[in-house]
NUKOLGU-667076 format. One record per atom (N, C-alpha, C, O, CB): x, y, z; chain; atom name; residue number from 1. Coordinates in steps of 0.05 Angstrom, whole numbers, plus 5000, padded with zeros to 4 digits. Glycine has a CB too. Layout:
BEGIN
atom px:X&py:Y&pz:Z&chaine:A&atome:CA&num:NUM
...
//
This chain:
BEGIN
atom px:5016&py:4976&pz:5000&chaine:A&atome:N&num:1
atom px:5000&py:5000&pz:5000&chaine:A&atome:CA&num:1
atom px:5017&py:5025&pz:5000&chaine:A&atome:C&num:1
atom px:5011&py:5045&pz:4987&chaine:A&atome:O&num:1
atom px:4981&py:5000&pz:5024&chaine:A&atome:CB&num:1
atom px:5039&py:5024&pz:5015&chaine:A&atome:N&num:2
atom px:5057&py:5048&pz:5017&chaine:A&atome:CA&num:2
atom px:5069&py:5054&pz:4989&chaine:A&atome:C&num:2
atom px:5072&py:5077&pz:4982&chaine:A&atome:O&num:2
atom px:5078&py:5043&pz:5038&chaine:A&atome:CB&num:2
atom px:5077&py:5033&pz:4975&chaine:A&atome:N&num:3
atom px:5088&py:5037&pz:4948&chaine:A&atome:CA&num:3
atom px:5068&py:5050&pz:4929&chaine:A&atome:C&num:3
atom px:5075&py:5067&pz:4913&chaine:A&atome:O&num:3
atom px:5099&py:5011&pz:4936&chaine:A&atome:CB&num:3
atom px:5043&py:5042&pz:4932&chaine:A&atome:N&num:4
atom px:5022&py:5053&pz:4916&chaine:A&atome:CA&num:4
atom px:5018&py:5083&pz:4921&chaine:A&atome:C&num:4
atom px:5015&py:5099&pz:4902&chaine:A&atome:O&num:4
atom px:4995&py:5039&pz:4921&chaine:A&atome:CB&num:4
atom px:5020&py:5091&pz:4946&chaine:A&atome:N&num:5
atom px:5016&py:5119&pz:4953&chaine:A&atome:CA&num:5
atom px:5041&py:5136&pz:4948&chaine:A&atome:C&num:5
atom px:5039&py:5161&pz:4947&chaine:A&atome:O&num:5
atom px:5008&py:5122&pz:4982&chaine:A&atome:CB&num:5
atom px:5064&py:5124&pz:4945&chaine:A&atome:N&num:6
atom px:5088&py:5139&pz:4940&chaine:A&atome:CA&num:6
atom px:5089&py:5150&pz:4911&chaine:A&atome:C&num:6
atom px:5103&py:5170&pz:4906&chaine:A&atome:O&num:6
atom px:5113&py:5122&pz:4945&chaine:A&atome:CB&num:6
atom px:5075&py:5137&pz:4893&chaine:A&atome:N&num:7
atom px:5075&py:5147&pz:4866&chaine:A&atome:CA&num:7
atom px:5054&py:5170&pz:4863&chaine:A&atome:C&num:7
atom px:5034&py:5170&pz:4878&chaine:A&atome:O&num:7
atom px:5069&py:5125&pz:4846&chaine:A&atome:CB&num:7
atom px:5059&py:5188&pz:4845&chaine:A&atome:N&num:8
atom px:5040&py:5210&pz:4841&chaine:A&atome:CA&num:8
atom px:5012&py:5200&pz:4833&chaine:A&atome:C&num:8
atom px:4992&py:5208&pz:4844&chaine:A&atome:O&num:8
atom px:5050&py:5230&pz:4820&chaine:A&atome:CB&num:8
atom px:5012&py:5181&pz:4814&chaine:A&atome:N&num:9
atom px:4987&py:5171&pz:4805&chaine:A&atome:CA&num:9
atom px:4971&py:5156&pz:4826&chaine:A&atome:C&num:9
atom px:4947&py:5160&pz:4829&chaine:A&atome:O&num:9
atom px:4991&py:5152&pz:4781&chaine:A&atome:CB&num:9
atom px:4985&py:5140&pz:4842&chaine:A&atome:N&num:10
atom px:4972&py:5126&pz:4864&chaine:A&atome:CA&num:10
atom px:4960&py:5145&pz:4884&chaine:A&atome:C&num:10
atom px:4938&py:5141&pz:4894&chaine:A&atome:O&num:10
atom px:4991&py:5107&pz:4877&chaine:A&atome:CB&num:10
atom px:4975&py:5166&pz:4890&chaine:A&atome:N&num:11
atom px:4965&py:5186&pz:4909&chaine:A&atome:CA&num:11
atom px:4940&py:5200&pz:4898&chaine:A&atome:C&num:11
atom px:4921&py:5204&pz:4913&chaine:A&atome:O&num:11
atom px:4987&py:5207&pz:4915&chaine:A&atome:CB&num:11
atom px:4940&py:5207&pz:4872&chaine:A&atome:N&num:12
atom px:4917&py:5220&pz:4860&chaine:A&atome:CA&num:12
atom px:4893&py:5202&pz:4860&chaine:A&atome:C&num:12
atom px:4870&py:5211&pz:4865&chaine:A&atome:O&num:12
atom px:4924&py:5228&pz:4831&chaine:A&atome:CB&num:12
atom px:4897&py:5176&pz:4855&chaine:A&atome:N&num:13
atom px:4874&py:5157&pz:4856&chaine:A&atome:CA&num:13
atom px:4863&py:5155&pz:4885&chaine:A&atome:C&num:13
atom px:4839&py:5154&pz:4888&chaine:A&atome:O&num:13
atom px:4883&py:5129&pz:4846&chaine:A&atome:CB&num:13
atom px:4881&py:5154&pz:4904&chaine:A&atome:N&num:14
atom px:4872&py:5153&pz:4932&chaine:A&atome:CA&num:14
atom px:4856&py:5178&pz:4940&chaine:A&atome:C&num:14
atom px:4836&py:5175&pz:4953&chaine:A&atome:O&num:14
atom px:4896&py:5150&pz:4951&chaine:A&atome:CB&num:14
atom px:4865&py:5201&pz:4931&chaine:A&atome:N&num:15
atom px:4851&py:5226&pz:4937&chaine:A&atome:CA&num:15
atom px:4823&py:5225&pz:4923&chaine:A&atome:C&num:15
atom px:4803&py:5234&pz:4935&chaine:A&atome:O&num:15
atom px:4867&py:5250&pz:4927&chaine:A&atome:CB&num:15
atom px:4822&py:5215&pz:4899&chaine:A&atome:N&num:16
atom px:4796&py:5213&pz:4885&chaine:A&atome:CA&num:16
atom px:4777&py:5195&pz:4899&chaine:A&atome:C&num:16
atom px:4754&py:5201&pz:4902&chaine:A&atome:O&num:16
atom px:4801&py:5203&pz:4856&chaine:A&atome:CB&num:16
atom px:4787&py:5172&pz:4908&chaine:A&atome:N&num:17
atom px:4770&py:5153&pz:4923&chaine:A&atome:CA&num:17
atom px:4761&py:5165&pz:4950&chaine:A&atome:C&num:17
atom px:4738&py:5161&pz:4958&chaine:A&atome:O&num:17
atom px:4784&py:5127&pz:4928&chaine:A&atome:CB&num:17
atom px:4779&py:5180&pz:4963&chaine:A&atome:N&num:18
atom px:4771&py:5193&pz:4988&chaine:A&atome:CA&num:18
atom px:4750&py:5214&pz:4983&chaine:A&atome:C&num:18
atom px:4731&py:5217&pz:4999&chaine:A&atome:O&num:18
atom px:4796&py:5206&pz:5001&chaine:A&atome:CB&num:18
atom px:4752&py:5229&pz:4961&chaine:A&atome:N&num:19
atom px:4733&py:5249&pz:4954&chaine:A&atome:CA&num:19
atom px:4705&py:5237&pz:4949&chaine:A&atome:C&num:19
atom px:4685&py:5247&pz:4958&chaine:A&atome:O&num:19
atom px:4742&py:5265&pz:4930&chaine:A&atome:CB&num:19
atom px:4705&py:5214&pz:4936&chaine:A&atome:N&num:20
atom px:4680&py:5200&pz:4931&chaine:A&atome:CA&num:20
atom px:4667&py:5191&pz:4957&chaine:A&atome:C&num:20
atom px:4643&py:5193&pz:4961&chaine:A&atome:O&num:20
atom px:4684&py:5176&pz:4912&chaine:A&atome:CB&num:20
atom px:4684&py:5180&pz:4975&chaine:A&atome:N&num:21
atom px:4674&py:5171&pz:5002&chaine:A&atome:CA&num:21
atom px:4662&py:5194&pz:5018&chaine:A&atome:C&num:21
atom px:4642&py:5192&pz:5030&chaine:A&atome:O&num:21
atom px:4697&py:5158&pz:5017&chaine:A&atome:CB&num:21
atom px:4676&py:5217&pz:5017&chaine:A&atome:N&num:22
atom px:4666&py:5241&pz:5031&chaine:A&atome:CA&num:22
atom px:4639&py:5250&pz:5019&chaine:A&atome:C&num:22
atom px:4620&py:5257&pz:5034&chaine:A&atome:O&num:22
atom px:4686&py:5264&pz:5031&chaine:A&atome:CB&num:22
atom px:4637&py:5250&pz:4993&chaine:A&atome:N&num:23
atom px:4612&py:5257&pz:4979&chaine:A&atome:CA&num:23
atom px:4589&py:5239&pz:4987&chaine:A&atome:C&num:23
atom px:4567&py:5248&pz:4993&chaine:A&atome:O&num:23
atom px:4616&py:5257&pz:4949&chaine:A&atome:CB&num:23
atom px:4594&py:5213&pz:4987&chaine:A&atome:N&num:24
atom px:4573&py:5194&pz:4994&chaine:A&atome:CA&num:24
atom px:4565&py:5197&pz:5024&chaine:A&atome:C&num:24
atom px:4542&py:5195&pz:5030&chaine:A&atome:O&num:24
atom px:4582&py:5165&pz:4989&chaine:A&atome:CB&num:24
atom px:4585&py:5202&pz:5041&chaine:A&atome:N&num:25
atom px:4579&py:5206&pz:5069&chaine:A&atome:CA&num:25
atom px:4562&py:5232&pz:5073&chaine:A&atome:C&num:25
atom px:4544&py:5232&pz:5089&chaine:A&atome:O&num:25
atom px:4604&py:5209&pz:5085&chaine:A&atome:CB&num:25
atom px:4569&py:5252&pz:5058&chaine:A&atome:N&num:26
atom px:4554&py:5277&pz:5060&chaine:A&atome:CA&num:26
atom px:4525&py:5274&pz:5050&chaine:A&atome:C&num:26
atom px:4507&py:5285&pz:5062&chaine:A&atome:O&num:26
atom px:4568&py:5299&pz:5044&chaine:A&atome:CB&num:26
atom px:4522&py:5258&pz:5029&chaine:A&atome:N&num:27
atom px:4494&py:5253&pz:5019&chaine:A&atome:CA&num:27
atom px:4478&py:5237&pz:5040&chaine:A&atome:C&num:27
atom px:4455&py:5243&pz:5044&chaine:A&atome:O&num:27
atom px:4495&py:5237&pz:4993&chaine:A&atome:CB&num:27
atom px:4491&py:5218&pz:5052&chaine:A&atome:N&num:28
atom px:4477&py:5202&pz:5073&chaine:A&atome:CA&num:28
atom px:4470&py:5220&pz:5096&chaine:A&atome:C&num:28
atom px:4448&py:5218&pz:5107&chaine:A&atome:O&num:28
atom px:4495&py:5179&pz:5082&chaine:A&atome:CB&num:28
atom px:4488&py:5237&pz:5105&chaine:A&atome:N&num:29
atom px:4482&py:5255&pz:5127&chaine:A&atome:CA&num:29
atom px:4460&py:5275&pz:5119&chaine:A&atome:C&num:29
atom px:4443&py:5281&pz:5136&chaine:A&atome:O&num:29
atom px:4508&py:5271&pz:5135&chaine:A&atome:CB&num:29
atom px:4460&py:5285&pz:5095&chaine:A&atome:N&num:30
atom px:4440&py:5303&pz:5086&chaine:A&atome:CA&num:30
atom px:4412&py:5289&pz:5085&chaine:A&atome:C&num:30
atom px:4392&py:5302&pz:5092&chaine:A&atome:O&num:30
atom px:4446&py:5314&pz:5058&chaine:A&atome:CB&num:30
atom px:4411&py:5264&pz:5078&chaine:A&atome:N&num:31
atom px:4386&py:5249&pz:5077&chaine:A&atome:CA&num:31
atom px:4375&py:5245&pz:5106&chaine:A&atome:C&num:31
atom px:4351&py:5246&pz:5109&chaine:A&atome:O&num:31
atom px:4390&py:5222&pz:5064&chaine:A&atome:CB&num:31
atom px:4393&py:5242&pz:5125&chaine:A&atome:N&num:32
atom px:4384&py:5238&pz:5153&chaine:A&atome:CA&num:32
atom px:4376&py:5265&pz:5165&chaine:A&atome:C&num:32
atom px:4356&py:5266&pz:5180&chaine:A&atome:O&num:32
atom px:4406&py:5225&pz:5170&chaine:A&atome:CB&num:32
atom px:4390&py:5286&pz:5160&chaine:A&atome:N&num:33
atom px:4386&py:5312&pz:5173&chaine:A&atome:CA&num:33
atom px:4362&py:5327&pz:5161&chaine:A&atome:C&num:33
atom px:4347&py:5340&pz:5176&chaine:A&atome:O&num:33
atom px:4411&py:5329&pz:5171&chaine:A&atome:CB&num:33
atom px:4358&py:5325&pz:5135&chaine:A&atome:N&num:34
atom px:4336&py:5339&pz:5122&chaine:A&atome:CA&num:34
atom px:4309&py:5327&pz:5129&chaine:A&atome:C&num:34
atom px:4305&py:5303&pz:5124&chaine:A&atome:O&num:34
atom px:4341&py:5339&pz:5091&chaine:A&atome:CB&num:34
atom px:4291&py:5343&pz:5140&chaine:A&atome:N&num:35
atom px:4265&py:5331&pz:5149&chaine:A&atome:CA&num:35
atom px:4249&py:5320&pz:5126&chaine:A&atome:C&num:35
atom px:4237&py:5298&pz:5130&chaine:A&atome:O&num:35
atom px:4249&py:5353&pz:5163&chaine:A&atome:CB&num:35
atom px:4248&py:5333&pz:5103&chaine:A&atome:N&num:36
atom px:4232&py:5323&pz:5081&chaine:A&atome:CA&num:36
atom px:4246&py:5304&pz:5063&chaine:A&atome:C&num:36
atom px:4235&py:5295&pz:5043&chaine:A&atome:O&num:36
atom px:4222&py:5346&pz:5065&chaine:A&atome:CB&num:36
atom px:4271&py:5298&pz:5069&chaine:A&atome:N&num:37
atom px:4287&py:5281&pz:5051&chaine:A&atome:CA&num:37
atom px:4298&py:5297&pz:5028&chaine:A&atome:C&num:37
atom px:4293&py:5321&pz:5025&chaine:A&atome:O&num:37
atom px:4270&py:5258&pz:5041&chaine:A&atome:CB&num:37
atom px:4313&py:5284&pz:5012&chaine:A&atome:N&num:38
atom px:4325&py:5297&pz:4989&chaine:A&atome:CA&num:38
atom px:4307&py:5293&pz:4965&chaine:A&atome:C&num:38
atom px:4298&py:5270&pz:4959&chaine:A&atome:O&num:38
atom px:4354&py:5285&pz:4983&chaine:A&atome:CB&num:38
atom px:4301&py:5314&pz:4951&chaine:A&atome:N&num:39
atom px:4285&py:5312&pz:4927&chaine:A&atome:CA&num:39
atom px:4300&py:5298&pz:4905&chaine:A&atome:C&num:39
atom px:4324&py:5299&pz:4903&chaine:A&atome:O&num:39
atom px:4275&py:5339&pz:4918&chaine:A&atome:CB&num:39
atom px:4285&py:5284&pz:4888&chaine:A&atome:N&num:40
atom px:4297&py:5269&pz:4866&chaine:A&atome:CA&num:40
atom px:4312&py:5287&pz:4846&chaine:A&atome:C&num:40
atom px:4334&py:5280&pz:4837&chaine:A&atome:O&num:40
atom px:4276&py:5252&pz:4851&chaine:A&atome:CB&num:40
atom px:4301&py:5310&pz:4841&chaine:A&atome:N&num:41
atom px:4313&py:5328&pz:4822&chaine:A&atome:CA&num:41
atom px:4340&py:5339&pz:4833&chaine:A&atome:C&num:41
atom px:4360&py:5341&pz:4819&chaine:A&atome:O&num:41
atom px:4295&py:5352&pz:4816&chaine:A&atome:CB&num:41
atom px:4339&py:5347&pz:4859&chaine:A&atome:N&num:42
atom px:4364&py:5357&pz:4871&chaine:A&atome:CA&num:42
atom px:4385&py:5336&pz:4873&chaine:A&atome:C&num:42
atom px:4409&py:5340&pz:4868&chaine:A&atome:O&num:42
atom px:4357&py:5368&pz:4899&chaine:A&atome:CB&num:42
atom px:4376&py:5312&pz:4881&chaine:A&atome:N&num:43
atom px:4395&py:5289&pz:4883&chaine:A&atome:CA&num:43
atom px:4407&py:5283&pz:4856&chaine:A&atome:C&num:43
atom px:4431&py:5278&pz:4854&chaine:A&atome:O&num:43
atom px:4382&py:5265&pz:4895&chaine:A&atome:CB&num:43
atom px:4391&py:5282&pz:4836&chaine:A&atome:N&num:44
atom px:4400&py:5277&pz:4809&chaine:A&atome:CA&num:44
atom px:4421&py:5297&pz:4800&chaine:A&atome:C&num:44
atom px:4441&py:5290&pz:4788&chaine:A&atome:O&num:44
atom px:4377&py:5276&pz:4789&chaine:A&atome:CB&num:44
atom px:4415&py:5323&pz:4805&chaine:A&atome:N&num:45
atom px:4434&py:5344&pz:4797&chaine:A&atome:CA&num:45
atom px:4460&py:5342&pz:4812&chaine:A&atome:C&num:45
atom px:4481&py:5345&pz:4800&chaine:A&atome:O&num:45
atom px:4422&py:5371&pz:4802&chaine:A&atome:CB&num:45
atom px:4459&py:5336&pz:4838&chaine:A&atome:N&num:46
atom px:4484&py:5333&pz:4853&chaine:A&atome:CA&num:46
atom px:4500&py:5309&pz:4843&chaine:A&atome:C&num:46
atom px:4525&py:5312&pz:4839&chaine:A&atome:O&num:46
atom px:4477&py:5329&pz:4883&chaine:A&atome:CB&num:46
atom px:4487&py:5287&pz:4839&chaine:A&atome:N&num:47
atom px:4502&py:5262&pz:4831&chaine:A&atome:CA&num:47
atom px:4513&py:5265&pz:4803&chaine:A&atome:C&num:47
atom px:4536&py:5257&pz:4798&chaine:A&atome:O&num:47
atom px:4483&py:5238&pz:4832&chaine:A&atome:CB&num:47
atom px:4497&py:5276&pz:4785&chaine:A&atome:N&num:48
atom px:4507&py:5279&pz:4757&chaine:A&atome:CA&num:48
atom px:4530&py:5299&pz:4756&chaine:A&atome:C&num:48
atom px:4551&py:5295&pz:4743&chaine:A&atome:O&num:48
atom px:4485&py:5289&pz:4738&chaine:A&atome:CB&num:48
atom px:4527&py:5322&pz:4770&chaine:A&atome:N&num:49
atom px:4549&py:5342&pz:4771&chaine:A&atome:CA&num:49
atom px:4574&py:5331&pz:4783&chaine:A&atome:C&num:49
atom px:4596&py:5335&pz:4772&chaine:A&atome:O&num:49
atom px:4540&py:5366&pz:4786&chaine:A&atome:CB&num:49
atom px:4571&py:5317&pz:4805&chaine:A&atome:N&num:50
atom px:4595&py:5305&pz:4818&chaine:A&atome:CA&num:50
atom px:4607&py:5283&pz:4801&chaine:A&atome:C&num:50
atom px:4632&py:5281&pz:4800&chaine:A&atome:O&num:50
atom px:4587&py:5294&pz:4846&chaine:A&atome:CB&num:50
atom px:4590&py:5268&pz:4788&chaine:A&atome:N&num:51
atom px:4600&py:5247&pz:4770&chaine:A&atome:CA&num:51
atom px:4616&py:5258&pz:4747&chaine:A&atome:C&num:51
atom px:4637&py:5247&pz:4740&chaine:A&atome:O&num:51
atom px:4577&py:5230&pz:4759&chaine:A&atome:CB&num:51
atom px:4607&py:5280&pz:4736&chaine:A&atome:N&num:52
atom px:4622&py:5293&pz:4714&chaine:A&atome:CA&num:52
atom px:4649&py:5304&pz:4725&chaine:A&atome:C&num:52
atom px:4669&py:5302&pz:4711&chaine:A&atome:O&num:52
atom px:4606&py:5316&pz:4702&chaine:A&atome:CB&num:52
atom px:4648&py:5316&pz:4749&chaine:A&atome:N&num:53
atom px:4673&py:5326&pz:4760&chaine:A&atome:CA&num:53
atom px:4693&py:5303&pz:4764&chaine:A&atome:C&num:53
atom px:4716&py:5306&pz:4758&chaine:A&atome:O&num:53
atom px:4667&py:5339&pz:4787&chaine:A&atome:CB&num:53
atom px:4684&py:5281&pz:4775&chaine:A&atome:N&num:54
atom px:4702&py:5258&pz:4780&chaine:A&atome:CA&num:54
atom px:4711&py:5246&pz:4754&chaine:A&atome:C&num:54
atom px:4734&py:5236&pz:4752&chaine:A&atome:O&num:54
atom px:4688&py:5237&pz:4798&chaine:A&atome:CB&num:54
atom px:4694&py:5246&pz:4734&chaine:A&atome:N&num:55
atom px:4703&py:5236&pz:4707&chaine:A&atome:CA&num:55
atom px:4726&py:5252&pz:4696&chaine:A&atome:C&num:55
atom px:4746&py:5241&pz:4687&chaine:A&atome:O&num:55
atom px:4679&py:5236&pz:4688&chaine:A&atome:CB&num:55
atom px:4723&py:5278&pz:4698&chaine:A&atome:N&num:56
atom px:4745&py:5296&pz:4689&chaine:A&atome:CA&num:56
atom px:4770&py:5291&pz:4705&chaine:A&atome:C&num:56
atom px:4792&py:5291&pz:4695&chaine:A&atome:O&num:56
atom px:4736&py:5326&pz:4690&chaine:A&atome:CB&num:56
atom px:4767&py:5288&pz:4731&chaine:A&atome:N&num:57
atom px:4789&py:5283&pz:4749&chaine:A&atome:CA&num:57
atom px:4805&py:5258&pz:4741&chaine:A&atome:C&num:57
atom px:4829&py:5258&pz:4738&chaine:A&atome:O&num:57
atom px:4780&py:5281&pz:4778&chaine:A&atome:CB&num:57
atom px:4790&py:5235&pz:4737&chaine:A&atome:N&num:58
atom px:4803&py:5210&pz:4730&chaine:A&atome:CA&num:58
atom px:4814&py:5210&pz:4702&chaine:A&atome:C&num:58
atom px:4834&py:5197&pz:4697&chaine:A&atome:O&num:58
atom px:4784&py:5187&pz:4734&chaine:A&atome:CB&num:58
atom px:4801&py:5224&pz:4683&chaine:A&atome:N&num:59
atom px:4812&py:5227&pz:4656&chaine:A&atome:CA&num:59
atom px:4839&py:5243&pz:4658&chaine:A&atome:C&num:59
atom px:4858&py:5236&pz:4643&chaine:A&atome:O&num:59
atom px:4792&py:5241&pz:4637&chaine:A&atome:CB&num:59
atom px:4840&py:5263&pz:4675&chaine:A&atome:N&num:60
atom px:4864&py:5279&pz:4678&chaine:A&atome:CA&num:60
atom px:4887&py:5261&pz:4689&chaine:A&atome:C&num:60
atom px:4910&py:5264&pz:4680&chaine:A&atome:O&num:60
atom px:4860&py:5302&pz:4697&chaine:A&atome:CB&num:60
atom px:4881&py:5244&pz:4707&chaine:A&atome:N&num:61
atom px:4901&py:5225&pz:4718&chaine:A&atome:CA&num:61
atom px:4911&py:5207&pz:4695&chaine:A&atome:C&num:61
atom px:4935&py:5202&pz:4693&chaine:A&atome:O&num:61
atom px:4890&py:5208&pz:4741&chaine:A&atome:CB&num:61
atom px:4893&py:5197&pz:4679&chaine:A&atome:N&num:62
atom px:4901&py:5180&pz:4657&chaine:A&atome:CA&num:62
atom px:4919&py:5195&pz:4637&chaine:A&atome:C&num:62
atom px:4939&py:5184&pz:4628&chaine:A&atome:O&num:62
atom px:4876&py:5169&pz:4642&chaine:A&atome:CB&num:62
atom px:4912&py:5220&pz:4631&chaine:A&atome:N&num:63
atom px:4929&py:5236&pz:4614&chaine:A&atome:CA&num:63
atom px:4956&py:5240&pz:4626&chaine:A&atome:C&num:63
atom px:4977&py:5240&pz:4612&chaine:A&atome:O&num:63
atom px:4916&py:5263&pz:4607&chaine:A&atome:CB&num:63
atom px:4957&py:5245&pz:4652&chaine:A&atome:N&num:64
atom px:4982&py:5248&pz:4666&chaine:A&atome:CA&num:64
atom px:5000&py:5223&pz:4664&chaine:A&atome:C&num:64
atom px:5024&py:5225&pz:4660&chaine:A&atome:O&num:64
atom px:4977&py:5255&pz:4696&chaine:A&atome:CB&num:64
atom px:4987&py:5200&pz:4666&chaine:A&atome:N&num:65
atom px:5002&py:5175&pz:4663&chaine:A&atome:CA&num:65
atom px:5013&py:5173&pz:4634&chaine:A&atome:C&num:65
atom px:5036&py:5165&pz:4631&chaine:A&atome:O&num:65
atom px:4984&py:5151&pz:4669&chaine:A&atome:CB&num:65
atom px:4997&py:5179&pz:4614&chaine:A&atome:N&num:66
atom px:5006&py:5178&pz:4587&chaine:A&atome:CA&num:66
atom px:5029&py:5197&pz:4581&chaine:A&atome:C&num:66
atom px:5047&py:5190&pz:4566&chaine:A&atome:O&num:66
atom px:4983&py:5183&pz:4568&chaine:A&atome:CB&num:66
atom px:5028&py:5220&pz:4593&chaine:A&atome:N&num:67
atom px:5050&py:5239&pz:4589&chaine:A&atome:CA&num:67
atom px:5076&py:5229&pz:4601&chaine:A&atome:C&num:67
atom px:5098&py:5232&pz:4590&chaine:A&atome:O&num:67
atom px:5043&py:5266&pz:4602&chaine:A&atome:CB&num:67
atom px:5074&py:5216&pz:4624&chaine:A&atome:N&num:68
atom px:5098&py:5204&pz:4637&chaine:A&atome:CA&num:68
atom px:5110&py:5182&pz:4620&chaine:A&atome:C&num:68
atom px:5134&py:5179&pz:4619&chaine:A&atome:O&num:68
atom px:5091&py:5194&pz:4665&chaine:A&atome:CB&num:68
atom px:5093&py:5166&pz:4607&chaine:A&atome:N&num:69
atom px:5103&py:5144&pz:4590&chaine:A&atome:CA&num:69
atom px:5117&py:5154&pz:4565&chaine:A&atome:C&num:69
atom px:5136&py:5142&pz:4556&chaine:A&atome:O&num:69
atom px:5080&py:5126&pz:4583&chaine:A&atome:CB&num:69
atom px:5107&py:5177&pz:4554&chaine:A&atome:N&num:70
atom px:5119&py:5188&pz:4530&chaine:A&atome:CA&num:70
atom px:5147&py:5199&pz:4535&chaine:A&atome:C&num:70
atom px:5164&py:5200&pz:4517&chaine:A&atome:O&num:70
atom px:5102&py:5210&pz:4518&chaine:A&atome:CB&num:70
atom px:5152&py:5208&pz:4560&chaine:A&atome:N&num:71
atom px:5178&py:5220&pz:4566&chaine:A&atome:CA&num:71
atom px:5200&py:5198&pz:4568&chaine:A&atome:C&num:71
atom px:5224&py:5205&pz:4566&chaine:A&atome:O&num:71
atom px:5177&py:5235&pz:4592&chaine:A&atome:CB&num:71
atom px:5193&py:5173&pz:4572&chaine:A&atome:N&num:72
atom px:5213&py:5152&pz:4575&chaine:A&atome:CA&num:72
atom px:5224&py:5143&pz:4549&chaine:A&atome:C&num:72
atom px:5241&py:5126&pz:4549&chaine:A&atome:O&num:72
atom px:5202&py:5129&pz:4589&chaine:A&atome:CB&num:72
//
């Protein structure tokens, strides 16, 4: 595990997974705290927006890996 986190790419993947875990925890907490629950439209917008953000994040990591391979 330590070797995985010592590389830049591994660290970025770990941060991405941590961000997803925090987002899911926040959604769960919001569902418990909000008296009326989360509306489907609001939930859909949050999930789609966050999904697009994470997609761009992981595509950027992949591009970073490809750039490192070209330099060798």
